C-alpha positions, 0 to 999 in steps of 0.5 A: 754081149761078147761076154754072154758068147764066151761063156757059154757052156759048151766051152766049160773047162770042167770034165767028169774027172774034175767034178770032185773039186767041187766040194772043195770049200774053196772053190765052192766059195769063188762062184757062191761068195766071191763079190770083191777081189779081196774075197778072191785073194784070200780064197786063193791064198788058200788054193795055193797052200792046199797045192790046188792053185795049178789044177786046171780047173780051180786056176780057171775057176780063179780066171774067171772071176778075175776077168769079170767086170768085178775083177782085175785083169793085172791080176788074171794076167798072172794066174794066166801066166802060172798055168802051164797048159790053159785050155780053150776056155782060159784062152777065151777068157783072158782074151774076153777079158781084155777085149772089154778092158781098158787094155784092149791091145792086151787082148790082140797080142794073147791072141797072136801069141795063142796063134804063134805058141799054142797048141791050141786052135782058136775057137769059133767063140775066141774071134768076137772078142778079138773083133772088139779089140780091134773096134776098141782100138779104132784099127777096123784097117788091122782087123779086115787081115783077120775077117780074111782067116775067118772067110777062108776058115768059112765061118763067117756067117756064124752070128756071133762072128759076123755081128762082131766084124760087122759092129767092128767096121761100123765103128770105126766109120768103115761103112762101105764094108759094115753095109757090104755085110748088112746087106748079106743078111738073109734073116732078121738080127736084131744085134746086126740093125743096132750095129748099123745104126750106131755105125751111121749116127757115129759117122753123122749118117743120122738120116740114115740111121733112122731110116734102118731104125724105122725099117726095123721089125723089132726094136729092141731097148738097145735099138731105142738107145743107139737111136736117141744116143744117135740123135744126141751125137749129132746135135739133134737134141728135140729130135732125142727127147721126141723118140723117148716120147715114143719110145714111152708111148710104145712101154719100152723100159729104157736104160741108164744109157737112155737117162743120160741121152736125155739128160744130155739133151736137156742141157745142151739145149737148156731145158731145165723143165724137161731135165727135172721131168727126167730126174723124177722119172729116174728116181720113180722108176729107181734107175741105177744111179751109177757114177755116170747117170748122177754125173749127168744129173749134175751137169744137166743142173748146173748148164740149165743154170740150176746150180742150187738143185745140182748142189743137192744132188752132189751133197747127197751122193754117198760115195763121189765118183771123180767125174762127179767132182769135175762136174760140180767144180765145172757147174760152179765155174761157169755158174757165178760160184767161182770161189767156190768152185776153187773151194771144191777142187781144195777139197778134193785135192785133200780128199783121202781116196781121190785126186784131181786129174786133168779135167779136174784142173780144166774145171778149176782154172776155168773158174779162175778165167771166170773171176779174173783170178789171174795169180790163182790160175798161174798157181794151179796150172804150176800145180797141175804140170810141176807137182802132179807131172800132169802134160797140159792139154790144147784146152789147159793152154787155151783156158790159160791164155784166154784167161791171160788175155782177159786180164790184158796181160797179153805179152805173157799169153802171146809168149805162152802159145810161141813156148808151148810143147804143142802145136798151136791150133786156131781156137788159140790164136782166137782167143788172143785175137779177142783179147787184142780187139779189147785192149786195141793191140793192133799188131799183134792182132794182126798177127794172131789174125794171119795164125787164125786164117792160116790153121782155119781157113774157113773160119770167119773170125779172123777176119771180122775181128782183125775188121774191127779193130781196125775200124776202131782204131779209125783204119777203115780202109783196112777194116773193108780190106779184111770184108773183102778178102772173106767174101772173095774166099766164100767164107761165111760168118757163122748165125749166131744162135740162142734158145729159151724154155718157155711152158716146157716148150724149147724156142731156137732163134737165129741172127737174122733169121727171126721171121722164119720163126713158126711163131714169128706173128705173135712175137712182132706182135709182142715188139711192137706193143712194146714199142708202144709202151715204151714210147718216143725214146724207142722209137729213136732207134728206129724199128730195125735197130729195136728189134735187133736190140731185144734179140739175142746175138752171138756175135 
């Protein structure tokens, strides 16, 4: 959006005295034939040799390409530094480029440098890029100072500026400020409404976001994408898929962003048929198969248990991005193909153009954990920290502790927690606590349980697992005390949940809530029939125990 704002014809640096420069073949090539940075660097070299590289128009064309999605912001900055008196077009171009890059801090630095050291005053199209940078960095509190400057200048009602201010506040969770600007709108502006929907959904206020969406007199594809993505982000996967059906009914063309959101929704609820339909839709409608879309397809098939189809997609990718490798390794690791996951990691490591990152190591460590390959897991952890010089995150340590605990190396697991350079969380102590339950280590279990309770007082695991450990050692008094303490502190155990897809419809079952299912009557009739078929053997269980045994619970 900001690219369009900052590239308006009114800001063109071309003056009548320099129109003759269009006749220069190399400058013409920048606009017509330059598609890569390699092309640009060759043209730039010729401009330097001809002495034209420092001319304002020539330098601005080189800068504009470098700051585009096809360019390189480091090179753009070098070009900008060589300019003796950059004009407003050049300032806007470099600030806009960094605001949309992975280094938005530079956009703020350059804007401040412009205010302090340049004779050029910011233009109304300078501000949207700066607000965008504040939004990218999550610094809406600092952005309020720039908002004050805009108000003093009397340009706060400029649509471009107002919308980026609104987006900054909404994206950073400053909903009161965002609502204040939104409520001041004199006429409908779809960009402002979309920003409000995105901000509300991101902050968990999905019902409010839906109200805004439903009130929109006109919706564009971004409106639908924002609402579908908001449902997925808030775990409302069925609602996301239903909204996509409505989107299709209104003949709105979905984007790659929509497809990724829907694939994620299908993956989270294990809706394989729906995921396959979305994949077919992507192929039939020629949706761009960029790395994000391909990775989402692989992830969907993997999480739905169709690892063969995930591999087929992976093998057909001509130029595999690192995210696709990581998703495939993860998929193999959690679908019983741990050895294949390790092999694929080694293939990635030996590839010429890509190297594993922290996510790659998380995936291969998961494979080692699931297959009890402790020695290999230790080796990969050492490879990551010592050879690749990566800092292990809490997630890497969680996997290592879980792997060591499952294999019975409880002392090593506890020592790793105590000596790791980052602060432990309740999850990692929970991994150790579960291992203590498996191996009956009561003393270590007590230490781990206390840590879980201390770090996350509302988590029931510390009480429930410790009670089970004590009960298994016939310490029923201690087990009862844990249960009583849990009740006194009003800590509730989260109900287990499972989903199953039948005839293209996803059914959700909650532990203890079977009779609230809309088809509970039919389910219990089938259970009764099964009881008759199985005969006396099942009758020994009793009705309640038999029903509970057939339901899938997450304990």
